[in-house]
PDB file of N, CA, C and O in Angstrom:
ATOM      1  N   UNK A   1     157.469 164.428 134.996  1.00  0.00           N
ATOM      2  CA  UNK A   1     157.823 165.192 136.158  1.00  0.00           C
ATOM      3  C   UNK A   1     158.215 166.599 135.737  1.00  0.00           C
ATOM      4  O   UNK A   1     158.927 166.780 134.749  1.00  0.00           O
ATOM      5  N   UNK A   2     157.763 167.573 136.465  1.00  0.00           N
ATOM      6  CA  UNK A   2     158.085 168.959 136.178  1.00  0.00           C
ATOM      7  C   UNK A   2     159.243 169.380 137.072  1.00  0.00           C
ATOM      8  O   UNK A   2     159.102 169.348 138.295  1.00  0.00           O
ATOM      9  N   UNK A   3     160.391 169.775 136.506  1.00  0.00           N
ATOM     10  CA  UNK A   3     161.567 170.101 137.335  1.00  0.00           C
ATOM     11  C   UNK A   3     161.479 171.440 138.055  1.00  0.00           C
ATOM     12  O   UNK A   3     162.346 171.742 138.875  1.00  0.00           O
ATOM     13  N   UNK A   4     160.448 172.265 137.772  1.00  0.00           N
ATOM     14  CA  UNK A   4     160.349 173.559 138.432  1.00  0.00           C
ATOM     15  C   UNK A   4     160.039 173.377 139.921  1.00  0.00           C
ATOM     16  O   UNK A   4     159.330 172.444 140.299  1.00  0.00           O
ATOM     17  N   UNK A   5     160.569 174.269 140.765  1.00  0.00           N
ATOM     18  CA  UNK A   5     160.250 174.190 142.195  1.00  0.00           C
ATOM     19  C   UNK A   5     158.745 174.337 142.440  1.00  0.00           C
ATOM     20  O   UNK A   5     158.034 174.981 141.668  1.00  0.00           O
ATOM     21  N   UNK A   6     158.284 173.730 143.526  1.00  0.00           N
ATOM     22  CA  UNK A   6     156.902 173.852 143.990  1.00  0.00           C
ATOM     23  C   UNK A   6     155.866 173.273 143.035  1.00  0.00           C
ATOM     24  O   UNK A   6     154.715 173.712 143.033  1.00  0.00           O
ATOM     25  N   UNK A   7     156.255 172.300 142.229  1.00  0.00           N
ATOM     26  CA  UNK A   7     155.273 171.701 141.319  1.00  0.00           C
ATOM     27  C   UNK A   7     155.069 170.214 141.612  1.00  0.00           C
ATOM     28  O   UNK A   7     154.463 169.507 140.807  1.00  0.00           O
ATOM     29  N   UNK A   8     155.556 169.738 142.734  1.00  0.00           N
ATOM     30  CA  UNK A   8     155.403 168.322 143.069  1.00  0.00           C
ATOM     31  C   UNK A   8     153.926 167.986 143.249  1.00  0.00           C
ATOM     32  O   UNK A   8     153.137 168.800 143.728  1.00  0.00           O
ATOM     33  N   UNK A   9     153.585 166.793 142.860  1.00  0.00           N
ATOM     34  CA  UNK A   9     152.216 166.315 143.005  1.00  0.00           C
ATOM     35  C   UNK A   9     151.890 166.151 144.482  1.00  0.00           C
ATOM     36  O   UNK A   9     152.724 165.652 145.238  1.00  0.00           O
ATOM     37  N   UNK A  10     150.699 166.556 144.913  1.00  0.00           N
ATOM     38  CA  UNK A  10     150.313 166.284 146.304  1.00  0.00           C
ATOM     39  C   UNK A  10     150.430 164.791 146.582  1.00  0.00           C
ATOM     40  O   UNK A  10     150.008 163.966 145.773  1.00  0.00           O
ATOM     41  N   UNK A  11     151.000 164.454 147.718  1.00  0.00           N
ATOM     42  CA  UNK A  11     151.213 163.047 148.051  1.00  0.00           C
ATOM     43  C   UNK A  11     152.646 162.611 147.818  1.00  0.00           C
ATOM     44  O   UNK A  11     153.004 161.482 148.152  1.00  0.00           O
ATOM     45  N   UNK A  12     153.469 163.473 147.255  1.00  0.00           N
ATOM     46  CA  UNK A  12     154.884 163.185 147.090  1.00  0.00           C
ATOM     47  C   UNK A  12     155.195 162.170 146.005  1.00  0.00           C
ATOM     48  O   UNK A  12     154.423 161.973 145.067  1.00  0.00           O
ATOM     49  N   UNK A  13     156.347 161.533 146.157  1.00  0.00           N
ATOM     50  CA  UNK A  13     156.854 160.597 145.163  1.00  0.00           C
ATOM     51  C   UNK A  13     155.949 159.405 144.933  1.00  0.00           C
ATOM     52  O   UNK A  13     155.840 158.927 143.804  1.00  0.00           O
ATOM     53  N   UNK A  14     155.297 158.914 145.974  1.00  0.00           N
ATOM     54  CA  UNK A  14     154.407 157.766 145.796  1.00  0.00           C
ATOM     55  C   UNK A  14     153.220 158.139 144.925  1.00  0.00           C
ATOM     56  O   UNK A  14     152.743 157.308 144.153  1.00  0.00           O
ATOM     57  N   UNK A  15     152.733 159.369 145.032  1.00  0.00           N
ATOM     58  CA  UNK A  15     151.638 159.812 144.166  1.00  0.00           C
ATOM     59  C   UNK A  15     152.095 159.854 142.713  1.00  0.00           C
ATOM     60  O   UNK A  15     151.339 159.483 141.815  1.00  0.00           O
ATOM     61  N   UNK A  16     153.318 160.300 142.478  1.00  0.00           N
ATOM     62  CA  UNK A  16     153.863 160.332 141.121  1.00  0.00           C
ATOM     63  C   UNK A  16     153.953 158.916 140.564  1.00  0.00           C
ATOM     64  O   UNK A  16     153.593 158.687 139.409  1.00  0.00           O
ATOM     65  N   UNK A  17     154.423 157.972 141.359  1.00  0.00           N
ATOM     66  CA  UNK A  17     154.494 156.576 140.908  1.00  0.00           C
ATOM     67  C   UNK A  17     153.104 156.036 140.593  1.00  0.00           C
ATOM     68  O   UNK A  17     152.917 155.356 139.584  1.00  0.00           O
ATOM     69  N   UNK A  18     152.134 156.332 141.445  1.00  0.00           N
ATOM     70  CA  UNK A  18     150.763 155.861 141.234  1.00  0.00           C
ATOM     71  C   UNK A  18     150.198 156.415 139.935  1.00  0.00           C
ATOM     72  O   UNK A  18     149.529 155.695 139.194  1.00  0.00           O
ATOM     73  N   UNK A  19     150.457 157.685 139.652  1.00  0.00           N
ATOM     74  CA  UNK A  19     149.994 158.285 138.398  1.00  0.00           C
ATOM     75  C   UNK A  19     150.602 157.613 137.177  1.00  0.00           C
ATOM     76  O   UNK A  19     150.021 157.648 136.092  1.00  0.00           O
ATOM     77  N   UNK A  20     151.767 157.003 137.348  1.00  0.00           N
ATOM     78  CA  UNK A  20     152.438 156.301 136.252  1.00  0.00           C
ATOM     79  C   UNK A  20     152.031 154.830 136.172  1.00  0.00           C
ATOM     80  O   UNK A  20     152.586 154.077 135.371  1.00  0.00           O
ATOM     81  N   UNK A  21     151.063 154.416 136.999  1.00  0.00           N
ATOM     82  CA  UNK A  21     150.616 153.020 137.001  1.00  0.00           C
ATOM     83  C   UNK A  21     151.493 152.114 137.834  1.00  0.00           C
ATOM     84  O   UNK A  21     151.434 150.893 137.691  1.00  0.00           O
ATOM     85  N   UNK A  22     152.317 152.697 138.712  1.00  0.00           N
ATOM     86  CA  UNK A  22     153.244 151.921 139.539  1.00  0.00           C
ATOM     87  C   UNK A  22     152.925 152.148 141.020  1.00  0.00           C
ATOM     88  O   UNK A  22     153.794 152.569 141.783  1.00  0.00           O
ATOM     89  N   UNK A  23     151.699 151.873 141.421  1.00  0.00           N
ATOM     90  CA  UNK A  23     151.259 152.163 142.780  1.00  0.00           C
ATOM     91  C   UNK A  23     152.045 151.356 143.808  1.00  0.00           C
ATOM     92  O   UNK A  23     152.056 150.127 143.740  1.00  0.00           O
ATOM     93  N   UNK A  24     152.698 152.013 144.749  1.00  0.00           N
ATOM     94  CA  UNK A  24     153.407 151.305 145.812  1.00  0.00           C
ATOM     95  C   UNK A  24     152.434 150.483 146.665  1.00  0.00           C
ATOM     96  O   UNK A  24     151.341 150.938 147.003  1.00  0.00           O
ATOM     97  N   UNK A  25     152.856 149.275 146.998  1.00  0.00           N
ATOM     98  CA  UNK A  25     152.008 148.370 147.766  1.00  0.00           C
ATOM     99  C   UNK A  25     152.672 147.933 149.074  1.00  0.00           C
ATOM    100  O   UNK A  25     152.015 147.869 150.114  1.00  0.00           O
ATOM    101  N   UNK A  26     153.965 147.635 149.023  1.00  0.00           N
ATOM    102  CA  UNK A  26     154.678 147.187 150.221  1.00  0.00           C
ATOM    103  C   UNK A  26     156.157 147.519 150.074  1.00  0.00           C
ATOM    104  O   UNK A  26     156.645 147.795 148.978  1.00  0.00           O
ATOM    105  N   UNK A  27     156.849 147.486 151.190  1.00  0.00           N
ATOM    106  CA  UNK A  27     158.278 147.811 151.166  1.00  0.00           C
ATOM    107  C   UNK A  27     159.032 146.924 152.141  1.00  0.00           C
ATOM    108  O   UNK A  27     158.467 146.355 153.075  1.00  0.00           O
ATOM    109  N   UNK A  28     160.314 146.830 151.890  1.00  0.00           N
ATOM    110  CA  UNK A  28     161.228 146.128 152.782  1.00  0.00           C
ATOM    111  C   UNK A  28     162.293 147.122 153.207  1.00  0.00           C
ATOM    112  O   UNK A  28     162.881 147.813 152.376  1.00  0.00           O
ATOM    113  N   UNK A  29     162.537 147.189 154.512  1.00  0.00           N
ATOM    114  CA  UNK A  29     163.589 148.050 155.034  1.00  0.00           C
ATOM    115  C   UNK A  29     164.581 147.211 155.818  1.00  0.00           C
ATOM    116  O   UNK A  29     164.204 146.336 156.598  1.00  0.00           O
ATOM    117  N   UNK A  30     165.845 147.492 155.597  1.00  0.00           N
ATOM    118  CA  UNK A  30     166.932 146.817 156.301  1.00  0.00           C
ATOM    119  C   UNK A  30     167.826 147.896 156.897  1.00  0.00           C
ATOM    120  O   UNK A  30     168.149 148.881 156.234  1.00  0.00           O
ATOM    121  N   UNK A  31     168.222 147.706 158.143  1.00  0.00           N
ATOM    122  CA  UNK A  31     169.115 148.641 158.826  1.00  0.00           C
ATOM    123  C   UNK A  31     170.384 147.907 159.209  1.00  0.00           C
ATOM    124  O   UNK A  31     170.338 146.809 159.765  1.00  0.00           O
ATOM    125  N   UNK A  32     171.516 148.521 158.908  1.00  0.00           N
ATOM    126  CA  UNK A  32     172.803 147.928 159.255  1.00  0.00           C
ATOM    127  C   UNK A  32     173.613 148.958 160.029  1.00  0.00           C
ATOM    128  O   UNK A  32     173.768 150.094 159.580  1.00  0.00           O
ATOM    129  N   UNK A  33     174.128 148.564 161.189  1.00  0.00           N
ATOM    130  CA  UNK A  33     175.047 149.417 161.949  1.00  0.00           C
ATOM    131  C   UNK A  33     176.466 148.994 161.572  1.00  0.00           C
ATOM    132  O   UNK A  33     176.759 147.804 161.460  1.00  0.00           O
ATOM    133  N   UNK A  34     177.329 149.968 161.380  1.00  0.00           N
ATOM    134  CA  UNK A  34     178.718 149.682 161.000  1.00  0.00           C
ATOM    135  C   UNK A  34     179.582 150.891 161.327  1.00  0.00           C
ATOM    136  O   UNK A  34     179.087 151.965 161.668  1.00  0.00           O
ATOM    137  N   UNK A  35     180.866 150.686 161.214  1.00  0.00           N
ATOM    138  CA  UNK A  35     181.794 151.802 161.391  1.00  0.00           C
ATOM    139  C   UNK A  35     181.854 152.589 160.074  1.00  0.00           C
ATOM    140  O   UNK A  35     181.756 152.001 158.997  1.00  0.00           O
ATOM    141  N   UNK A  36     182.015 153.905 160.157  1.00  0.00           N
ATOM    142  CA  UNK A  36     182.007 154.730 158.952  1.00  0.00           C
ATOM    143  C   UNK A  36     183.292 154.613 158.144  1.00  0.00           C
ATOM    144  O   UNK A  36     184.352 154.265 158.665  1.00  0.00           O
ATOM    145  N   UNK A  37     183.164 154.913 156.858  1.00  0.00           N
ATOM    146  CA  UNK A  37     184.344 155.045 156.014  1.00  0.00           C
ATOM    147  C   UNK A  37     185.033 156.356 156.379  1.00  0.00           C
ATOM    148  O   UNK A  37     184.421 157.202 157.031  1.00  0.00           O
ATOM    149  N   UNK A  38     186.280 156.549 155.979  1.00  0.00           N
ATOM    150  CA  UNK A  38     186.940 157.830 156.258  1.00  0.00           C
ATOM    151  C   UNK A  38     186.166 159.027 155.674  1.00  0.00           C
ATOM    152  O   UNK A  38     186.107 160.089 156.294  1.00  0.00           O
ATOM    153  N   UNK A  39     185.580 158.852 154.493  1.00  0.00           N
ATOM    154  CA  UNK A  39     184.819 159.930 153.864  1.00  0.00           C
ATOM    155  C   UNK A  39     183.564 160.263 154.681  1.00  0.00           C
ATOM    156  O   UNK A  39     183.245 161.436 154.873  1.00  0.00           O
ATOM    157  N   UNK A  40     182.850 159.236 155.162  1.00  0.00           N
ATOM    158  CA  UNK A  40     181.658 159.445 155.977  1.00  0.00           C
ATOM    159  C   UNK A  40     182.010 160.100 157.310  1.00  0.00           C
ATOM    160  O   UNK A  40     181.278 160.956 157.806  1.00  0.00           O
ATOM    161  N   UNK A  41     183.132 159.688 157.878  1.00  0.00           N
ATOM    162  CA  UNK A  41     183.602 160.259 159.140  1.00  0.00           C
ATOM    163  C   UNK A  41     183.766 161.773 159.006  1.00  0.00           C
ATOM    164  O   UNK A  41     183.350 162.533 159.881  1.00  0.00           O
ATOM    165  N   UNK A  42     184.375 162.199 157.904  1.00  0.00           N
ATOM    166  CA  UNK A  42     184.592 163.627 157.666  1.00  0.00           C
ATOM    167  C   UNK A  42     183.285 164.337 157.316  1.00  0.00           C
ATOM    168  O   UNK A  42     182.993 165.393 157.877  1.00  0.00           O
ATOM    169  N   UNK A  43     182.495 163.777 156.401  1.00  0.00           N
ATOM    170  CA  UNK A  43     181.254 164.416 155.938  1.00  0.00           C
ATOM    171  C   UNK A  43     180.245 164.589 157.069  1.00  0.00           C
ATOM    172  O   UNK A  43     179.578 165.620 157.154  1.00  0.00           O
ATOM    173  N   UNK A  44     180.131 163.585 157.936  1.00  0.00           N
ATOM    174  CA  UNK A  44     179.172 163.640 159.040  1.00  0.00           C
ATOM    175  C   UNK A  44     179.754 164.285 160.297  1.00  0.00           C
ATOM    176  O   UNK A  44     179.058 164.447 161.300  1.00  0.00           O
ATOM    177  N   UNK A  45     181.039 164.653 160.234  1.00  0.00           N
ATOM    178  CA  UNK A  45     181.731 165.275 161.368  1.00  0.00           C
ATOM    179  C   UNK A  45     181.588 164.434 162.630  1.00  0.00           C
ATOM    180  O   UNK A  45     181.172 164.925 163.679  1.00  0.00           O
ATOM    181  N   UNK A  46     181.941 163.154 162.505  1.00  0.00           N
ATOM    182  CA  UNK A  46     181.794 162.201 163.600  1.00  0.00           C
ATOM    183  C   UNK A  46     183.025 162.169 164.488  1.00  0.00           C
ATOM    184  O   UNK A  46     184.146 162.319 164.002  1.00  0.00           O
ATOM    185  N   UNK A  47     182.827 161.976 165.782  1.00  0.00           N
ATOM    186  CA  UNK A  47     183.976 161.756 166.658  1.00  0.00           C
ATOM    187  C   UNK A  47     184.524 160.347 166.427  1.00  0.00           C
ATOM    188  O   UNK A  47     183.817 159.475 165.922  1.00  0.00           O
ATOM    189  N   UNK A  48     185.753 160.135 166.790  1.00  0.00           N
ATOM    190  CA  UNK A  48     186.369 158.810 166.636  1.00  0.00           C
ATOM    191  C   UNK A  48     185.537 157.766 167.381  1.00  0.00           C
ATOM    192  O   UNK A  48     185.096 158.006 168.505  1.00  0.00           O
ATOM    193  N   UNK A  49     185.328 156.625 166.761  1.00  0.00           N
ATOM    194  CA  UNK A  49     184.603 155.530 167.394  1.00  0.00           C
ATOM    195  C   UNK A  49     183.097 155.566 167.213  1.00  0.00           C
ATOM    196  O   UNK A  49     182.416 154.634 167.643  1.00  0.00           O
ATOM    197  N   UNK A  50     182.549 156.603 166.593  1.00  0.00           N
ATOM    198  CA  UNK A  50     181.093 156.717 166.393  1.00  0.00           C
ATOM    199  C   UNK A  50     180.659 155.841 165.212  1.00  0.00           C
ATOM    200  O   UNK A  50     181.156 156.031 164.103  1.00  0.00           O
ATOM    201  N   UNK A  51     179.755 154.899 165.421  1.00  0.00           N
ATOM    202  CA  UNK A  51     179.247 154.101 164.316  1.00  0.00           C
ATOM    203  C   UNK A  51     178.191 154.859 163.517  1.00  0.00           C
ATOM    204  O   UNK A  51     177.695 155.897 163.953  1.00  0.00           O
ATOM    205  N   UNK A  52     177.857 154.332 162.352  1.00  0.00           N
ATOM    206  CA  UNK A  52     176.774 154.863 161.535  1.00  0.00           C
ATOM    207  C   UNK A  52     175.699 153.786 161.387  1.00  0.00           C
ATOM    208  O   UNK A  52     175.955 152.600 161.592  1.00  0.00           O
ATOM    209  N   UNK A  53     174.502 154.223 161.028  1.00  0.00           N
ATOM    210  CA  UNK A  53     173.403 153.324 160.700  1.00  0.00           C
ATOM    211  C   UNK A  53     173.079 153.563 159.230  1.00  0.00           C
ATOM    212  O   UNK A  53     172.924 154.706 158.800  1.00  0.00           O
ATOM    213  N   UNK A  54     172.979 152.482 158.465  1.00  0.00           N
ATOM    214  CA  UNK A  54     172.705 152.576 157.034  1.00  0.00           C
ATOM    215  C   UNK A  54     171.381 151.876 156.716  1.00  0.00           C
ATOM    216  O   UNK A  54     171.334 150.650 156.623  1.00  0.00           O
ATOM    217  N   UNK A  55     170.302 152.656 156.550  1.00  0.00           N
ATOM    218  CA  UNK A  55     169.034 152.050 156.162  1.00  0.00           C
ATOM    219  C   UNK A  55     168.941 151.894 154.644  1.00  0.00           C
ATOM    220  O   UNK A  55     169.395 152.754 153.889  1.00  0.00           O
ATOM    221  N   UNK A  56     168.352 150.796 154.219  1.00  0.00           N
ATOM    222  CA  UNK A  56     168.032 150.550 152.810  1.00  0.00           C
ATOM    223  C   UNK A  56     166.541 150.269 152.744  1.00  0.00           C
ATOM    224  O   UNK A  56     166.028 149.473 153.530  1.00  0.00           O
ATOM    225  N   UNK A  57     165.836 150.909 151.820  1.00  0.00           N
ATOM    226  CA  UNK A  57     164.403 150.672 151.643  1.00  0.00           C
ATOM    227  C   UNK A  57     164.121 150.419 150.177  1.00  0.00           C
ATOM    228  O   UNK A  57     164.546 151.190 149.316  1.00  0.00           O
ATOM    229  N   UNK A  58     163.402 149.336 149.887  1.00  0.00           N
ATOM    230  CA  UNK A  58     162.921 149.060 148.548  1.00  0.00           C
ATOM    231  C   UNK A  58     161.401 148.992 148.607  1.00  0.00           C
ATOM    232  O   UNK A  58     160.835 148.284 149.440  1.00  0.00           O
ATOM    233  N   UNK A  59     160.750 149.726 147.726  1.00  0.00           N
ATOM    234  CA  UNK A  59     159.293 149.767 147.657  1.00  0.00           C
ATOM    235  C   UNK A  59     158.863 149.031 146.391  1.00  0.00           C
ATOM    236  O   UNK A  59     159.468 149.176 145.329  1.00  0.00           O
ATOM    237  N   UNK A  60     157.794 148.233 146.534  1.00  0.00           N
ATOM    238  CA  UNK A  60     157.321 147.372 145.446  1.00  0.00           C
ATOM    239  C   UNK A  60     155.848 147.613 145.147  1.00  0.00           C
ATOM    240  O   UNK A  60     155.098 148.081 146.004  1.00  0.00           O
ATOM    241  N   UNK A  61     155.442 147.288 143.922  1.00  0.00           N
ATOM    242  CA  UNK A  61     154.024 147.250 143.571  1.00  0.00           C
ATOM    243  C   UNK A  61     153.435 145.946 144.107  1.00  0.00           C
ATOM    244  O   UNK A  61     154.161 145.106 144.640  1.00  0.00           O
ATOM    245  N   UNK A  62     152.127 145.780 143.964  1.00  0.00           N
ATOM    246  CA  UNK A  62     151.459 144.548 144.399  1.00  0.00           C
ATOM    247  C   UNK A  62     151.983 143.330 143.641  1.00  0.00           C
ATOM    248  O   UNK A  62     151.884 142.203 144.127  1.00  0.00           O
ATOM    249  N   UNK A  63     152.545 143.561 142.439  1.00  0.00           N
ATOM    250  CA  UNK A  63     153.118 142.471 141.635  1.00  0.00           C
ATOM    251  C   UNK A  63     154.611 142.288 141.881  1.00  0.00           C
ATOM    252  O   UNK A  63     155.294 141.641 141.087  1.00  0.00           O
ATOM    253  N   UNK A  64     155.120 142.848 142.969  1.00  0.00           N
ATOM    254  CA  UNK A  64     156.529 142.738 143.365  1.00  0.00           C
ATOM    255  C   UNK A  64     157.511 143.391 142.393  1.00  0.00           C
ATOM    256  O   UNK A  64     158.659 142.959 142.288  1.00  0.00           O
ATOM    257  N   UNK A  65     157.069 144.424 141.686  1.00  0.00           N
ATOM    258  CA  UNK A  65     157.964 145.197 140.831  1.00  0.00           C
ATOM    259  C   UNK A  65     158.587 146.288 141.701  1.00  0.00           C
ATOM    260  O   UNK A  65     157.857 147.098 142.273  1.00  0.00           O
ATOM    261  N   UNK A  66     159.920 146.331 141.815  1.00  0.00           N
ATOM    262  CA  UNK A  66     160.538 147.392 142.617  1.00  0.00           C
ATOM    263  C   UNK A  66     160.379 148.738 141.909  1.00  0.00           C
ATOM    264  O   UNK A  66     160.682 148.861 140.722  1.00  0.00           O
ATOM    265  N   UNK A  67     159.902 149.747 142.644  1.00  0.00           N
ATOM    266  CA  UNK A  67     159.674 151.066 142.050  1.00  0.00           C
ATOM    267  C   UNK A  67     160.434 152.183 142.751  1.00  0.00           C
ATOM    268  O   UNK A  67     160.457 153.315 142.268  1.00  0.00           O
ATOM    269  N   UNK A  68     161.053 151.877 143.880  1.00  0.00           N
ATOM    270  CA  UNK A  68     161.814 152.902 144.593  1.00  0.00           C
ATOM    271  C   UNK A  68     162.862 152.222 145.465  1.00  0.00           C
ATOM    272  O   UNK A  68     162.597 151.195 146.090  1.00  0.00           O
ATOM    273  N   UNK A  69     164.067 152.816 145.498  1.00  0.00           N
ATOM    274  CA  UNK A  69     165.116 152.362 146.406  1.00  0.00           C
ATOM    275  C   UNK A  69     165.696 153.587 147.082  1.00  0.00           C
ATOM    276  O   UNK A  69     166.005 154.580 146.423  1.00  0.00           O
ATOM    277  N   UNK A  70     165.844 153.520 148.389  1.00  0.00           N
ATOM    278  CA  UNK A  70     166.438 154.627 149.145  1.00  0.00           C
ATOM    279  C   UNK A  70     167.518 154.075 150.063  1.00  0.00           C
ATOM    280  O   UNK A  70     167.369 152.998 150.640  1.00  0.00           O
ATOM    281  N   UNK A  71     168.601 154.823 150.189  1.00  0.00           N
ATOM    282  CA  UNK A  71     169.716 154.454 151.065  1.00  0.00           C
ATOM    283  C   UNK A  71     170.164 155.713 151.787  1.00  0.00           C
ATOM    284  O   UNK A  71     170.192 156.797 151.204  1.00  0.00           O
ATOM    285  N   UNK A  72     170.510 155.567 153.041  1.00  0.00           N
ATOM    286  CA  UNK A  72     171.028 156.691 153.802  1.00  0.00           C
ATOM    287  C   UNK A  72     172.175 156.239 154.681  1.00  0.00           C
ATOM    288  O   UNK A  72     172.343 155.045 154.931  1.00  0.00           O
ATOM    289  N   UNK A  73     172.954 157.181 155.144  1.00  0.00           N
ATOM    290  CA  UNK A  73     174.014 156.914 156.111  1.00  0.00           C
ATOM    291  C   UNK A  73     173.877 157.982 157.186  1.00  0.00           C
ATOM    292  O   UNK A  73     173.948 159.177 156.898  1.00  0.00           O
ATOM    293  N   UNK A  74     173.678 157.544 158.431  1.00  0.00           N
ATOM    294  CA  UNK A  74     173.391 158.464 159.534  1.00  0.00           C
ATOM    295  C   UNK A  74     174.283 158.159 160.732  1.00  0.00           C
ATOM    296  O   UNK A  74     174.595 156.998 160.996  1.00  0.00           O
ATOM    297  N   UNK A  75     174.691 159.188 161.450  1.00  0.00           N
ATOM    298  CA  UNK A  75     175.416 158.999 162.710  1.00  0.00           C
ATOM    299  C   UNK A  75     174.493 158.252 163.666  1.00  0.00           C
ATOM    300  O   UNK A  75     173.342 158.649 163.851  1.00  0.00           O
ATOM    301  N   UNK A  76     174.978 157.186 164.270  1.00  0.00           N
ATOM    302  CA  UNK A  76     174.143 156.365 165.150  1.00  0.00           C
ATOM    303  C   UNK A  76     173.582 157.174 166.318  1.00  0.00           C
ATOM    304  O   UNK A  76     172.448 156.942 166.738  1.00  0.00           O
ATOM    305  N   UNK A  77     174.349 158.106 166.839  1.00  0.00           N
ATOM    306  CA  UNK A  77     173.875 158.888 167.987  1.00  0.00           C
ATOM    307  C   UNK A  77     172.810 159.914 167.609  1.00  0.00           C
ATOM    308  O   UNK A  77     172.161 160.489 168.483  1.00  0.00           O
ATOM    309  N   UNK A  78     172.629 160.144 166.300  1.00  0.00           N
ATOM    310  CA  UNK A  78     171.629 161.116 165.840  1.00  0.00           C
ATOM    311  C   UNK A  78     170.536 160.455 165.013  1.00  0.00           C
ATOM    312  O   UNK A  78     169.818 161.128 164.273  1.00  0.00           O
ATOM    313  N   UNK A  79     170.409 159.144 165.136  1.00  0.00           N
ATOM    314  CA  UNK A  79     169.460 158.399 164.308  1.00  0.00           C
ATOM    315  C   UNK A  79     168.408 157.735 165.179  1.00  0.00           C
ATOM    316  O   UNK A  79     168.722 157.123 166.199  1.00  0.00           O
ATOM    317  N   UNK A  80     167.170 157.862 164.767  1.00  0.00           N
ATOM    318  CA  UNK A  80     166.068 157.212 165.466  1.00  0.00           C
ATOM    319  C   UNK A  80     165.045 156.782 164.430  1.00  0.00           C
ATOM    320  O   UNK A  80     164.821 157.493 163.451  1.00  0.00           O
ATOM    321  N   UNK A  81     164.429 155.642 164.630  1.00  0.00           N
ATOM    322  CA  UNK A  81     163.427 155.143 163.700  1.00  0.00           C
ATOM    323  C   UNK A  81     162.303 154.537 164.513  1.00  0.00           C
ATOM    324  O   UNK A  81     162.556 153.772 165.444  1.00  0.00           O
ATOM    325  N   UNK A  82     161.075 154.862 164.180  1.00  0.00           N
ATOM    326  CA  UNK A  82     159.922 154.348 164.897  1.00  0.00           C
ATOM    327  C   UNK A  82     158.939 153.742 163.913  1.00  0.00           C
ATOM    328  O   UNK A  82     158.650 154.325 162.867  1.00  0.00           O
ATOM    329  N   UNK A  83     158.430 152.569 164.254  1.00  0.00           N
ATOM    330  CA  UNK A  83     157.394 151.930 163.444  1.00  0.00           C
ATOM    331  C   UNK A  83     156.131 151.805 164.272  1.00  0.00           C
ATOM    332  O   UNK A  83     156.186 151.478 165.458  1.00  0.00           O
ATOM    333  N   UNK A  84     155.000 152.065 163.650  1.00  0.00           N
ATOM    334  CA  UNK A  84     153.701 151.790 164.250  1.00  0.00           C
ATOM    335  C   UNK A  84     152.889 151.056 163.191  1.00  0.00           C
ATOM    336  O   UNK A  84     152.726 151.552 162.076  1.00  0.00           O
ATOM    337  N   UNK A  85     152.387 149.893 163.531  1.00  0.00           N
ATOM    338  CA  UNK A  85     151.584 149.148 162.573  1.00  0.00           C
ATOM    339  C   UNK A  85     150.672 148.176 163.283  1.00  0.00           C
ATOM    340  O   UNK A  85     150.932 147.750 164.408  1.00  0.00           O
ATOM    341  N   UNK A  86     149.602 147.839 162.602  1.00  0.00           N
ATOM    342  CA  UNK A  86     148.625 146.919 163.115  1.00  0.00           C
ATOM    343  C   UNK A  86     149.146 145.493 162.894  1.00  0.00           C
ATOM    344  O   UNK A  86     149.661 145.173 161.823  1.00  0.00           O
ATOM    345  N   UNK A  87     149.012 144.659 163.895  1.00  0.00           N
ATOM    346  CA  UNK A  87     149.433 143.269 163.761  1.00  0.00           C
ATOM    347  C   UNK A  87     148.459 142.511 162.866  1.00  0.00           C
ATOM    348  O   UNK A  87     147.247 142.684 162.986  1.00  0.00           O
ATOM    349  N   UNK A  88     148.974 141.677 161.976  1.00  0.00           N
ATOM    350  CA  UNK A  88     148.073 140.917 161.094  1.00  0.00           C
ATOM    351  C   UNK A  88     147.295 139.875 161.887  1.00  0.00           C
ATOM    352  O   UNK A  88     147.695 139.482 162.982  1.00  0.00           O
ATOM    353  N   UNK A  89     146.182 139.439 161.317  1.00  0.00           N
ATOM    354  CA  UNK A  89     145.354 138.401 161.962  1.00  0.00           C
ATOM    355  C   UNK A  89     146.122 137.107 162.144  1.00  0.00           C
ATOM    356  O   UNK A  89     145.579 136.135 162.669  1.00  0.00           O
TER     357      UNK A  89
END
């Protein structure tokens, strides 16, 4: 990986993984709604009583090798997620 700005491989992080022989094949995402910690309350500038949504995503190769993990914490009132996918046979 080249740390200089503007040198990312076209296709983003998944392209970099593919170039390393770790082609992403499938992922699992889990979303949890919960009340924020005091630190999250301050960092996100949340009003009292506002919950957060915490998504976790793990991406795997076709051989089930995990190659990426992502976690976020978002104010529930400012969070939206949409999926579009073809139903399997």
